C-alpha positions as CSV (number, residue, x, y, z in Angstrom):
1,M,63.3,93.8,114.3
2,L,59.6,93.1,114.0
3,K,59.4,92.6,117.8
4,T,61.1,95.9,118.4
5,L,58.6,97.7,116.1
6,R,55.7,95.9,117.7
7,N,56.8,97.0,121.2
8,A,57.5,100.5,120.0
9,F,53.9,101.0,118.8
10,K,52.8,100.3,122.4
11,I,54.5,103.4,123.6
12,K,52.6,106.5,122.7
13,D,55.5,108.9,122.2
14,I,57.5,106.5,120.0
15,R,54.3,105.6,118.1
16,N,53.7,109.3,117.3
17,R,57.3,109.6,116.2
18,L,57.0,106.6,113.9
19,I,53.7,107.9,112.4
20,F,55.3,111.4,111.9
21,T,58.2,109.8,110.1
22,F,55.9,107.8,107.9
23,F,53.9,110.9,106.8
24,M,57.2,112.8,106.1
25,L,58.3,110.0,103.8
26,I,55.0,110.1,102.0
27,I,55.5,113.8,101.4
28,I,59.0,113.1,100.1
29,R,57.8,110.5,97.7
30,I,55.0,112.7,96.4
31,G,57.6,115.5,95.9
32,S,59.7,113.1,93.9
33,Q,57.0,112.9,91.3
34,L,56.2,116.6,90.9
35,P,57.7,117.9,87.7
36,V,60.0,120.9,87.5
37,P,58.2,123.7,85.6
38,G,59.5,124.3,82.1
39,V,61.3,120.9,81.6
40,D,60.2,118.7,78.8
41,R,60.0,115.5,80.8
42,E,59.5,113.2,77.8
43,V,62.5,114.6,75.9
44,F,64.6,114.4,79.1
45,S,63.4,110.8,79.8
46,N,64.4,109.7,76.3
47,W,67.8,111.4,76.8
48,F,68.3,109.7,80.2
49,S,67.4,106.3,78.7
50,G,69.9,106.7,75.9
51,Q,72.8,107.4,78.4
52,G,72.7,103.9,79.8
53,R,72.7,103.2,83.5
54,E,76.5,103.2,83.9
55,A,76.8,106.9,84.2
56,F,73.8,107.7,86.4
57,S,72.8,104.4,88.1
58,F,74.1,105.3,91.6
59,F,72.9,108.9,91.3
60,D,69.5,107.8,90.2
61,A,69.4,105.2,93.0
62,I,70.1,107.7,95.8
63,T,67.7,110.2,94.4
64,G,64.9,107.6,94.3
65,G,64.3,108.2,90.5
66,S,63.8,111.9,91.1
67,F,66.5,112.8,88.7
68,E,65.2,110.6,85.9
69,Q,61.7,112.1,86.5
70,M,63.3,115.6,86.7
71,S,61.1,116.3,89.7
72,I,61.4,119.2,92.1
73,F,63.6,116.9,94.3
74,A,65.9,116.0,91.3
75,L,69.0,117.0,93.3
76,N,67.6,115.3,96.4
77,I,70.0,115.2,99.4
78,T,73.2,114.8,97.3
79,P,74.2,118.5,98.0
80,Y,73.7,117.8,101.7
81,I,75.8,114.6,101.6
82,T,78.6,116.5,99.7
83,S,78.5,119.4,102.1
84,S,78.6,117.1,105.1
85,I,81.7,115.4,103.8
86,I,83.3,118.7,102.9
87,M,82.7,120.0,106.5
88,Q,84.2,116.8,108.0
89,L,87.3,117.3,106.0
90,L,87.5,121.1,106.8
91,T,87.0,120.3,110.5
92,I,90.4,118.5,110.4
93,A,92.1,121.3,108.3
94,I,90.7,124.4,110.0
95,P,91.5,124.8,113.7
96,K,88.5,127.1,114.3
97,L,86.0,124.4,113.0
98,E,87.9,121.8,115.1
99,E,87.3,124.0,118.2
100,M,83.6,124.3,117.4
101,Q,83.3,120.5,117.1
102,K,84.9,120.1,120.6
103,D,82.7,122.8,122.0
104,G,79.8,120.4,122.8
105,E,76.2,120.8,121.6
106,E,76.6,124.6,120.9
107,G,79.6,124.0,118.6
108,R,77.8,121.2,116.7
109,K,74.8,123.5,116.2
110,K,77.1,126.1,114.6
111,I,78.7,123.4,112.3
112,A,75.2,122.2,111.3
113,E,74.2,125.7,110.4
114,I,77.3,126.2,108.3
115,T,76.6,122.8,106.6
116,R,73.1,124.1,105.7
117,Y,74.5,127.2,104.0
118,V,77.1,125.1,102.1
119,T,74.3,122.7,101.0
120,V,72.2,125.6,99.6
121,G,75.3,126.9,97.8
122,L,76.1,123.6,96.3
123,A,72.5,123.1,95.2
124,L,72.5,126.5,93.6
125,I,75.7,125.7,91.7
126,E,74.5,122.3,90.5
127,S,71.0,123.6,89.5
128,I,72.6,126.5,87.5
129,A,74.9,124.0,85.7
130,M,72.0,121.6,85.0
131,A,69.6,124.4,83.8
132,I,72.1,125.9,81.4
133,G,73.4,122.5,80.2
134,F,70.0,121.0,79.6
135,G,68.6,124.3,78.2
136,R,71.4,124.3,75.5
137,S,70.7,120.7,74.7
138,G,67.0,121.4,74.1
139,Y,65.6,119.6,77.2
140,L,63.7,122.8,78.4
141,A,60.4,123.7,76.8
142,E,61.7,127.2,76.3
143,Y,65.3,128.2,76.7
144,N,65.3,131.8,78.0
145,A,66.3,133.7,81.2
146,L,62.9,133.2,82.9
147,S,62.8,129.4,82.3
148,V,66.5,129.0,83.6
149,I,65.7,131.1,86.7
150,T,62.6,129.0,87.3
151,V,64.4,125.7,87.0
152,V,67.3,126.9,89.2
153,A,64.9,128.2,91.9
154,T,62.8,125.0,91.9
155,L,65.8,122.6,92.1
156,T,67.6,124.7,94.8
157,A,64.4,125.1,96.9
158,G,63.6,121.4,96.5
159,S,67.0,120.4,97.8
160,A,66.6,122.8,100.7
161,V,63.1,121.6,101.6
162,L,64.3,118.0,101.5
163,M,67.1,118.8,103.9
164,W,64.6,120.5,106.2
165,L,62.3,117.5,106.1
166,G,65.2,115.3,107.0
167,E,66.0,117.4,110.0
168,R,62.4,117.4,111.1
169,I,62.5,113.6,111.0
170,T,65.7,113.7,113.2
171,E,64.0,116.2,115.6
172,K,60.4,115.0,115.8
173,G,60.7,111.5,114.2
174,I,62.8,108.5,115.0
175,G,66.1,110.1,114.2
176,N,68.7,109.6,111.4
177,G,66.5,111.9,109.2
178,I,68.9,112.4,106.3
179,S,69.9,108.7,106.3
180,I,66.3,107.6,106.4
181,V,65.5,109.8,103.4
182,L,68.5,108.3,101.6
183,V,67.3,104.8,102.4
184,I,63.7,105.4,101.3
185,N,65.0,106.7,98.0
186,I,67.1,103.6,97.4
187,I,64.3,101.2,98.5
188,S,61.8,103.0,96.1
189,R,63.9,101.7,93.2
190,L,64.1,98.1,94.3
191,P,60.7,97.0,92.9
192,E,61.7,98.2,89.4
193,D,65.1,96.5,89.8
194,L,63.6,93.2,91.0
195,T,61.1,93.4,88.1
196,T,64.0,93.8,85.7
197,L,65.8,90.8,87.2
198,Y,62.6,88.7,87.0
199,E,62.0,89.6,83.3
200,Q,65.6,89.1,82.4
201,F,66.4,85.8,84.2
202,I,63.1,84.2,85.2
203,A,60.2,85.1,82.9
204,G,62.3,84.6,79.7
205,Q,63.2,81.0,80.6
206,S,61.4,78.3,78.6
207,V,62.2,75.6,81.2
208,V,60.5,76.0,84.6
209,A,63.3,74.3,86.5
210,K,65.8,76.7,85.0
211,A,63.6,79.7,85.9
212,A,63.2,78.5,89.5
213,L,67.0,77.9,89.8
214,A,67.6,81.5,88.5
215,G,65.2,82.8,91.1
216,V,66.8,80.9,93.9
217,I,70.3,82.0,92.9
218,I,69.2,85.7,92.8
219,L,67.6,85.5,96.3
220,A,70.6,83.6,97.7
221,V,73.1,86.2,96.4
222,I,71.0,89.1,97.8
223,A,70.5,87.3,101.2
224,A,74.2,86.4,101.4
225,M,75.3,90.0,100.7
226,V,72.8,91.4,103.3
227,V,74.1,88.9,106.0
228,F,77.7,89.8,105.0
229,V,77.1,93.5,105.4
230,I,75.4,93.0,108.8
231,V,78.4,91.1,110.0
232,L,80.8,93.7,108.6
233,Q,78.8,96.6,110.2
234,D,78.7,95.0,113.7
235,A,82.2,93.4,113.8
236,E,84.6,95.1,116.1
237,R,87.9,94.5,118.0
238,K,87.7,95.3,121.7
239,I,90.9,96.6,123.1
240,P,90.9,96.0,126.9
241,V,91.6,99.0,129.1
242,Q,92.4,98.9,132.9
243,Y,92.1,101.9,135.2
244,S,94.4,102.1,138.2
245,R,93.1,102.6,141.7
246,K,93.2,106.1,143.3
247,L,92.9,107.1,146.9
248,Q,90.3,109.8,147.5
249,G,90.0,110.5,151.2
250,R,89.8,107.2,153.0
251,K,88.4,105.3,150.0
252,Q,90.0,103.8,146.9
253,V,88.2,104.5,143.7
254,G,88.8,103.3,140.1
255,G,90.3,100.0,139.3
256,Q,87.5,99.0,136.9
257,S,88.2,97.6,133.5
258,S,86.7,98.7,130.2
259,H,87.5,98.5,126.5
260,I,88.0,100.5,123.4
261,P,85.7,99.2,120.6
262,L,87.5,99.5,117.2
263,K,84.9,98.8,114.5
264,V,86.1,96.7,111.6
265,N,84.3,99.0,109.2
266,T,85.5,102.2,110.8
267,S,84.6,104.5,107.9
268,G,81.3,103.0,106.9
269,V,80.2,103.5,103.3
270,I,82.2,106.7,102.8
271,P,85.2,105.1,101.0
272,V,82.9,103.4,98.4
273,I,81.0,106.7,97.8
274,F,84.3,108.6,97.5
275,A,85.8,106.0,95.1
276,Q,82.6,105.7,93.1
277,S,82.2,109.5,92.8
278,L,85.9,109.9,91.6
279,M,85.5,107.1,89.0
280,Q,82.1,108.2,87.7
281,T,82.5,112.0,87.5
282,P,84.5,111.8,84.2
283,V,82.0,109.3,82.8
284,I,79.0,111.6,83.7
285,L,80.8,114.7,82.2
286,A,81.6,112.7,79.0
287,S,77.9,111.6,78.7
288,L,76.7,115.2,79.2
289,M,79.0,116.4,76.5
290,G,78.1,113.5,74.2
291,K,81.7,112.2,74.0
292,G,81.4,108.9,75.8
293,N,81.0,106.7,72.8
294,G,83.7,108.1,70.5
295,T,87.0,106.7,69.4
296,G,90.5,107.5,70.6
297,V,92.5,107.2,73.8
298,G,90.2,109.5,75.8
299,S,87.1,107.4,74.9
300,E,88.9,104.2,75.8
301,I,89.8,105.7,79.2
302,I,86.2,106.7,79.8
303,K,85.1,103.1,78.9
304,G,87.6,101.8,81.4
305,L,86.2,104.0,84.1
306,S,82.6,103.0,83.4
307,Q,81.3,100.2,85.6
308,S,79.2,98.8,82.8
309,N,82.4,97.6,81.0
310,W,83.9,95.9,84.0
311,C,84.0,92.1,84.3
312,D,82.8,91.8,80.7
313,P,84.4,88.5,79.3
314,S,84.4,89.9,75.8
315,Q,86.4,93.1,76.9
316,P,88.6,92.1,79.8
317,V,91.0,95.0,79.3
318,Y,88.4,97.4,80.7
319,S,88.4,95.6,84.0
320,I,91.6,97.5,84.9
321,G,89.2,100.2,86.0
322,L,87.8,97.7,88.6
323,V,91.3,97.2,90.0
324,I,91.7,101.0,90.3
325,Y,88.2,101.2,91.9
326,I,89.1,98.6,94.6
327,A,92.5,100.3,95.2
328,L,90.7,103.6,95.7
329,I,88.2,102.0,98.2
330,I,91.1,100.7,100.3
331,A,93.0,104.0,100.1
332,F,90.0,106.1,101.1
333,A,89.2,103.7,104.0
334,Y,92.6,104.5,105.5
335,F,92.3,108.2,104.6
336,Y,88.9,108.7,106.2
337,T,89.8,106.7,109.3
338,S,93.0,108.7,109.8
339,I,91.0,112.0,109.9
340,T,88.2,110.7,112.1
341,F,90.1,108.5,114.6
342,N,93.1,110.0,116.5
343,P,95.0,107.3,118.5
344,L,97.3,109.9,120.0
345,E,94.4,111.8,121.5
346,I,92.8,108.6,122.8
347,A,96.2,107.5,124.4
348,N,96.6,110.9,126.1
349,N,93.0,110.9,127.4
350,M,93.6,107.4,128.8
351,K,96.8,108.5,130.5
352,K,95.1,111.5,132.1
353,Q,92.3,109.2,133.5
354,G,94.8,106.7,134.8
355,G,93.9,104.1,132.1
356,F,96.2,101.7,130.3
357,I,96.2,98.8,128.0
358,P,97.5,95.7,129.8
359,G,101.1,95.0,128.7
360,I,101.4,98.4,127.0
361,R,102.9,101.5,128.6
362,P,100.8,104.7,128.6
363,G,101.5,107.5,126.2
364,K,103.2,107.0,122.9
365,P,103.6,103.2,123.2
366,T,99.8,103.1,123.6
367,S,99.3,105.3,120.6
368,D,101.7,103.2,118.5
369,Y,99.8,100.0,119.5
370,L,96.4,101.5,118.6
371,N,97.9,102.6,115.2
372,K,99.1,99.1,114.6
373,M,95.8,97.5,115.5
374,L,93.9,100.1,113.4
375,T,96.0,99.5,110.4
376,Y,95.2,95.8,110.6
377,I,91.5,96.3,111.3
378,V,91.0,99.0,108.6
379,F,92.5,96.7,106.0
380,I,90.0,93.9,106.9
381,G,87.1,96.4,106.7
382,A,88.3,97.8,103.4
383,V,88.6,94.3,101.9
384,G,85.1,93.6,103.2
385,L,83.8,96.8,101.6
386,S,85.5,95.9,98.3
387,I,83.8,92.5,98.3
388,V,80.4,94.0,98.8
389,A,81.1,96.6,96.0
390,F,82.5,94.0,93.7
391,M,79.7,91.4,93.8
392,P,77.0,93.4,92.0
393,I,79.6,94.6,89.4
394,F,80.6,91.0,88.7
395,F,77.0,89.8,88.2
396,S,76.3,92.9,86.1
397,G,79.3,92.3,83.9
398,V,79.1,88.6,83.5
399,F,75.3,88.1,83.4
400,K,74.3,91.6,82.2
401,A,72.1,92.2,85.3
402,N,70.9,95.7,84.5
403,V,69.9,97.2,87.9
404,S,70.5,100.5,89.7
405,F,71.3,99.2,93.2
406,G,74.7,97.8,94.1
407,G,76.9,97.1,97.0
408,T,76.8,100.7,98.1
409,S,73.0,100.7,98.3
410,I,73.0,97.5,100.3
411,I,75.6,98.9,102.8
412,I,73.5,102.1,103.2
413,I,70.2,100.2,103.6
414,V,71.5,97.7,106.1
415,G,73.6,100.2,108.1
416,V,70.8,102.7,108.5
417,I,68.2,100.1,109.4
418,I,70.5,98.7,112.1
419,E,71.2,102.1,113.5
420,T,67.5,103.1,113.4
421,I,66.5,100.0,115.2
422,K,69.1,100.6,117.9
423,Q,67.8,104.2,118.3
424,I,64.3,103.0,118.8
425,E,65.4,100.4,121.3
426,S,67.4,103.1,123.2
427,Q,64.3,105.4,123.3
428,M,62.2,102.5,124.5
429,L,64.8,101.8,127.3
430,V,64.8,105.5,128.4
431,R,61.0,105.6,128.6
432,Y,61.0,102.3,130.5
433,Y,63.4,103.7,133.1
434,K,61.3,106.9,133.3
435,G,58.2,104.9,134.0
436,F,60.0,102.8,136.6
437,L,61.2,105.8,138.4
438,N,57.8,107.5,138.3
439,D,56.2,104.4,139.9
């Protein structure tokens, strides 16, 4: 990776893209510290601290602490992520959107434009709910129409500006703009989390050897998870494809062999995000309404849905929520793969081009074979995702490691870094060939 970056800086165009991206990220981090006008940040910070990390840990991580600071980027890119997922689902359900997606670059531009409008709409709805909810709870300096409008306009504009900055990074930077914004937000929380781990497990130890052992174990667990995620992200099953020879004029063409790469983690981090959002939404709503710590069946269910109570040896019954969480990850992995990967369409395209899988007849038998392989591969990927999601929860429950990042954060960081490095390498390769042809 360091070698790739070093070589990239030798190429003027890529160097300028890297520098542009760096300055955009600085602007984003500055914006994450600018307060929303009219919000009593001290009162809000005290309220946030009193909620515990279980309700807002993931949200705080992906916003880079902007929500905790109640900055102009408090909503961050969460509305954009939500709108992108909604558009992906609607593309499968609405034929017109499906046609747009198949319409090449022009169609993708139209879908991107619709996604922007949906993002602004979601940001507006979320900011109105936050302004009214926080205003009623006394977290605004003055609760009146003007202060609510100011907060709503600031939060909505902040989300829109952040989306625009992400798109500029994609266009004029090194690509993957929104993903890079998400990663820099998560990374910005790591120093605080590592400091928390140090103070909790290392600094408080009276015996030096015990402190050193704790440090080694922490580093080993983090390193092992990173390596596991890298293997999970790159693992794939190659399905061999053979193309039959065709006679064109006096020449025979075709006959070459290829393969269909089926990634083990076909759905990426989406199943974990879906499952986490579904489990945490009731917990967040209960916290906002001040009903998360009461008694009764409802409160017990909320405690079971809260990650902070999972893997706790003193309260094992709440770990039922962890079982539901893992089941949701596996279910969403199959669901998301089913709407993004169409074996029947691939089989038909192969048949039209004269391609076939050795030993499998073209058409429906090929589709059935791909379905069978996909079912097996998706299960392996879903189990791998579940392991990555489970490990931080286990250490948090058993050892009370109070940090904001988890398995989801590690998957996002590793996945985006790998993809960005690949994009830089491909840009370097294109410029190498251009230079070679010009010579």
